[in-house]
ZADODO-445609 format. One line per 2 residues: number of its first residue (from 1); their letters; for each residue x, y, z of N, C-alpha, C. Coordinates in pm, whole numbers, plus 32768, in hexadecimal, padded with zeros to 4 digits. Atoms other than C-alpha are relative to their C-alpha. Example, Ala and Ser with C-alpha at 12.3 -4.5 7.8 and 13.67 -1.06 7.14 Angstrom:
<pts>
1> AS> 8059/7F89/8000/84CE/7E3E/830C/805A/8078/8000  7FAE/7F89/7FFA/8557/7F96/82CA/7FB3/806D/8049
</pts>
This chain:
<pts>
1> XX> 8034/8082/8029/6FA8/7612/44D0/7F75/8015/7FC5  807E/7FE3/8043/6E9C/7660/43D3/7FD3/7F8C/7FA8
3> XX> 801D/8072/8056/6E92/750B/432E/7F9C/7FA1/8041  806B/8056/7FCA/6D64/7426/4358/8036/7F7C/8036
5> XX> 7FCB/8081/7FD2/6E2D/72E3/4375/804F/8010/8082  7FB5/7FEA/7F85/6F18/7371/447B/7FA3/8020/8074
7> XX> 8063/7FE3/7F98/6DEF/73FA/453C/7FBB/7F80/802E  803F/8080/7FDE/6D4B/72A3/452C/805D/7FAA/8054
9> XX> 7FA0/804D/7FAF/6E89/7201/45B1/8002/8032/8090  8005/7FC8/7F79/6E82/72EE/46D9/7F82/7FD7/804A
11> XX> 807E/802B/7FC4/6D16/729A/471B/8005/7F6C/8027  7FF4/8090/7FE2/6D5F/7124/4708/8058/7FE8/807A
13> XX> 7FA7/800E/7F8C/6E7A/714D/4801/7FB3/801F/8080  804D/7FDA/7F89/6D94/71FF/48F5/7F95/7F98/8021
15> XX> 8067/8066/7FEB/6C8C/70F0/48C4/803C/7F78/8026  7FBE/807D/7FDD/6D8F/6FDF/4906/7FED/7F93/7F98
17> XX> 801B/8061/806B/6D53/6F38/47B5/8078/7FE5/7FA7  7F89/8020/804F/6EBB/6F25/4739/8068/7FBD/8058
19> XX> 7F8D/803E/7FC0/6FEB/6E56/478F/807A/803C/7FBE  7F8E/7FB9/8036/713C/6EFD/4765/8083/7FB6/8018
21> XX> 7F7D/803E/7FF5/7298/6E76/4722/8004/7F78/7FBE  7FEF/8079/804E/7322/6D52/465D/7FD3/7F81/8048
23> XX> 801F/807C/7FB9/730F/6C3C/4761/7F6F/7FFA/802C  808C/7FFC/7FD3/71BD/6CA8/47EC/7FA1/7FEB/7F8B
25> XX> 8056/8010/8076/7129/6CBD/468D/8000/7F6F/7FD0  7FF9/808E/8029/71A4/6B5F/4633/7FAD/7FAA/805E
27> XX> 804D/804D/7F9D/7111/6AD4/4775/7F6A/8017/7FEC  808D/7FDE/8014/6FC7/6B88/473A/7FCA/7FC0/7F80
29> XX> 802B/8039/8080/6FB3/6B14/45D0/7FF0/7F69/8009  8005/8091/7FF6/6FFA/69AB/4625/7F96/7FCE/8062
31> XX> 8071/8022/7FA8/6EF0/69B0/4736/7F7B/8017/7FB9  8079/7FE4/8049/6DF5/6A22/4632/7FBF/8085/8024
33> XX> 8037/7F7F/7FD5/6DC3/6B7C/46CB/800F/806B/7F95  7FE2/7F98/8063/6E5B/6C4A/45B0/7FB0/7FED/7F82
35> XX> 804B/8003/807D/6D87/6CA0/4484/804E/8043/7F8F  7FB2/7FB6/8062/6E7A/6D8A/43D5/8081/802D/8043
37> XX> 7F7F/7FD3/7FCE/6FEB/6DD3/4405/8031/8072/7FA8  7FCC/7F8D/8049/707B/6F24/43A4/8094/800F/801E
39> XX> 7F71/7FE7/7FEF/71EB/6F6A/436A/801F/808D/7FCF  7FD4/7F7B/8028/7292/70BD/4355/804E/7FF7/7F7E
41> XX> 7FB9/7FFE/8080/732F/7125/420C/8096/7FEA/8011  7F71/800F/7FEA/7488/711A/42AA/8025/7F7F/804B
43> XX> 7FE0/8081/7FC3/7473/6FB6/4332/8065/7FB9/7FA5  7F9A/8046/804D/759C/6EE3/42C6/7FC2/7F8E/7FB0
45> XX> 8035/806D/8055/755D/6DEC/41AA/800E/7F79/8046  7FEC/807D/7FB8/75EC/6CD5/4280/7F93/7FEC/806A
47> XX> 8069/8006/7F99/74F5/6D26/4396/7F79/7FE0/7FC1  807F/801A/8045/73D1/6D2B/42A1/7FF8/7F6F/7FD1
49> XX> 7FFE/808D/802C/7438/6BD8/4211/7FED/7FA3/8076  800A/8055/7F89/7461/6B42/436B/7F72/8004/8038
51> XX> 808A/7FF2/7FD2/730C/6BC8/43D1/7FA3/7FA9/7FAC  8055/804E/805A/7265/6B2D/429E/8016/7F6A/8015
53> XX> 7FE0/808D/7FEC/7315/69E3/42E5/7FC6/7FCA/8082  8024/8030/7F7B/72B3/69CE/4454/7F6B/8005/8021
55> XX> 808F/7FF6/7FDE/713E/6A1F/4447/7FAD/7FA4/7FA7  805D/8050/804E/7012/6960/43CA/7FE6/8045/7F7A
57> XX> 8012/7FC3/8085/6FD5/6993/4254/7F7C/804A/7FED  8081/7FBD/8012/6E70/6A0D/4286/7FFD/808F/8038
59> XX> 7FF9/7F78/7FCA/6EE0/6B51/4333/803F/805C/7F97  7FCD/7FA1/8063/6F0D/6C77/4244/806E/8056/803D
61> XX> 7F96/7FA3/7FD9/704A/6D44/4255/8001/8070/7F99  7FFE/7F8C/805A/7045/6EA3/41C3/806B/8061/802F
63> XX> 7FA0/7F96/7FE3/715A/6FA2/41AF/7FB7/8085/7FF0  8041/7F7D/8007/70E2/7103/41F8/8067/8068/7FD7
65> XX> 7FA2/7F9B/8032/717C/723B/415E/8030/8062/806B  7FD1/7FAC/7F92/71EE/72BF/42AF/8078/7FBC/8041
67> XX> 7F8C/8039/7FBC/7339/7292/435F/7FE3/7FF0/8096  8012/8019/7F71/736D/7234/44CB/7FE0/8080/804C
69> XX> 8017/7F82/7FBB/7374/739F/4537/7F6E/802E/7FF3  808D/7FDA/8016/721E/73E8/449A/7FA3/7FAB/8055
71> XX> 8054/805C/7FB4/7183/72B5/453A/800F/8019/8096  7FE5/7FE7/7F72/7229/72FF/4687/7FB7/807C/8032
73> XX> 8049/7F87/7FDA/7192/745B/468D/7F6B/7FE4/800F  808F/801D/7FFD/703B/73C7/464C/7FD8/7FAB/8078
75> XX> 8027/805E/7F96/7042/72B4/4753/804B/8012/8082  7FB8/7FE5/7F84/713C/7334/4850/8067/7F99/8027
77> XX> 7F9A/8065/7FE4/7232/7214/4837/804C/7FE3/7F80  7FB0/801A/8077/7352/71CB/474A/7FF2/7F6D/7FD7
79> XX> 800F/8086/8038/72F2/709D/467A/8003/8007/7F68  8003/800A/8092/731F/702F/4513/7F9A/7F99/7FD3
81> XX> 805F/806B/8021/722D/6F09/4522/7F92/8002/8069  8070/800A/7FA3/70D2/6EFC/45B9/7F91/7FAE/7FC0
83> XX> 8072/804D/8033/6F9E/6E23/459A/7F7F/803B/8034  8086/7FD1/7FDC/6E32/6E84/459E/7FAE/7F87/8027
85> XX> 8045/8074/7FC7/6D5E/6D9E/4673/7F69/8014/8007  808F/7FE4/8002/6C02/6E23/4625/7FD2/8003/7F6F
87> XX> 802E/800D/808B/6B3A/6DD3/44EA/7FD8/8087/7FC4  802C/7F7E/8033/6A9C/6F2B/44C5/8075/805C/7FE3
89> XX> 7F8A/7FAC/8014/6BE5/6FE3/44F2/8055/7FCC/7F8B  7FB0/803A/806D/6C95/6EF1/4405/7FC4/8022/7F78
91> XX> 8042/7FDE/807F/6B93/6F2B/42F2/8013/8093/7FDD  7FEF/7F71/8018/6BA8/70A4/431B/8090/8020/7FD9
93> XX> 7F74/7FE9/8020/6D24/709E/4318/8020/7FD1/7F72  7FEA/8031/8089/6D27/6FCA/41DB/7FC5/805E/7F98
95> XX> 803D/7FA4/8061/6C39/70B8/412D/8052/8081/7FF6  7FAD/7F88/8003/6D12/71E2/418F/8084/7FE7/7FB8
97> XX> 7F83/8023/8044/6E4E/7131/411A/7FE8/7FF5/7F69  8021/800B/808E/6DA8/70DB/3FCE/7FEE/808B/7FC1
99> XX> 8016/7F78/8031/6D3F/7247/3FA7/8087/8048/7FED  7F7C/7FC3/8009/6EA3/72BC/3FEB/804C/7FC9/7F88
101> XX> 7FB9/803E/8071/6F2D/71C2/3EEE/7FC7/802F/7F7B  803E/7FCD/807D/6E32/7234/3DE5/802E/808D/7FE3
103> XX> 7FD7/7F75/8014/6E8F/73A0/3E1B/8093/8009/7FD5  7F72/7FFB/8025/7003/7353/3DFD/8018/7FCB/7F74
105> XX> 7FF3/8034/8088/6FCA/729D/3CB2/7FDC/8069/7F98  802E/7F99/805E/6F32/73D4/3C15/8073/8053/7FCF
</pts>
């Protein structure tokens, strides 16, 4: 696990700043705790649509270029959807995701 975003996810898990799993993420987002929701690259389209439908529109949802296995190795639990509940971590994750997206466009 040499990737900065995956390392950050592991750190967030240890700090207790993420919520994991579909139902828990929806509950967290609707309580106003979630600042950013991340979905694995292999999440089903139906699940992604349902997630977008059930949460408040002010919560960002980003797909990351990692599958469930990659994320699971980083955080120690099999999940395809997680939310970040800390402003600093959310900003850093967004910047890393943007950097990854820029590099893949090259």
